[in-house]
N, C-alpha and C positions, 0 to 999 in steps of 0.2 A: 520726533515727527512734528513740524509745523504746520499751523494753519494755512491751506493755500490760497493760491491770492483769489481776491473775487474779479471775474471776469465778467464784463458787459452779457448782457442775455443775447437770447439768438438775434434778435433783430437790432440790436441797440449798436452802433459806429463811436469812435471814441473820435474824442479830436483829432488826434495825431493820425488815427485813419482815415476821417475825412478830408484834412489838408496832406495828407499823402497822395489819396485818390485825387485833388483837384490837382497837385502839382502835377502827378505823373497826366492827366488831362491835358494841361496846359502846355507841356515839352509837347504831348501829341500833335495836338492844333498847332504849336509852333512849326515844330517838323512838317508835318503837312500844308500848311501855309505858304511855306519857306520854299518848299519842292513847287509846290504851282507856282511861284512867284517865277521862280528861277525858270522853271519851263514857258513859260509864256513870252520871259525878257529873250531865252532864247529862240524862240518859234518868231516875237519881231526883229529880233537881228537876223535872223534868215531873211526873212520877209524883206527887210531894207536891204538888203545885199544885192535880193535879185531884183528890186524895183529898178527899172526905168525913168528917163525924164519923162518920156514919150508917157509911159503906163499911170506914171504921177498925174501930169497934167491931163492925160486921157480921165478921168475920174473924177477929178477936181471938184464939180459941179454934180454930182452927184453925193460924191463926201461931204462937200458943203450942207448941201439940204438935211443930211442923214443927221449931221450932227446940229443944225437948224431945231432939229424935229424932236430933242431929248428936254427940250424945256418944260420944267413943271413948277407951280406954282409954291412958294414959303412953306406953308401948310402944308400941302402936302409930303415934302421932302423930311419938314421934319414926325409928322406922323410915321410916315415908312421908319425912319431913323429910332422911333423909340418900338416901334412893332419889331423889327430887324434886332435891336439891341435887347430886346426884350427874350426873345428867342434866343440866342445866341447866348445869354445868359442863361436862359434855363435848360437850355441844355448843356452846357457845362454845367451846372447844376447838378443836375439829375446824374451826368457822367461822371460827375465827381465822388458822388453820392454812390452810383456802382461800387467803382474802384474801391471805394471806401469799404461797405460791404463786403467785398472780394477779399481785401487786407484782415479785414473784421473774422472770417471767415477760417482764413489761414490761422489766424493767431488762433483761434478757439480749437481748429486740429492739430496747432500743435502744441498746444496748453493739455488737451486730453494725452497726447503721443509721452507727454512729460509726465501725468502721473499717471499713468499707466504701467510705465516702466520705473515711476517712484512707489508702486503697490504692487509690485511683483517683489519686489526684494524684502 
């Protein structure tokens, strides 16, 4: 009987597990984003089908004023973009690490089962 393989400690996550966790999170974010975009496009298309010229013209001034009110200074846009990116990538990293830890726990659990069946024989 050989020496059992070295397995990471309870709290360690291997690079492979972390990468797999990030891959899973990336796929889930992509699926959620795609579904959200599809739902929004479907709603916009339906609104476009039901919109009449009279309704479009009646709300023109209100819609124009609403669009003009969204102006933001470039410095504020850059700052908010940086904060948004930090939050998004921070959440991505934490979720990827969490899924990686789940993979690590499953691997340890599987490894323990193999060792217990080997020691019984």
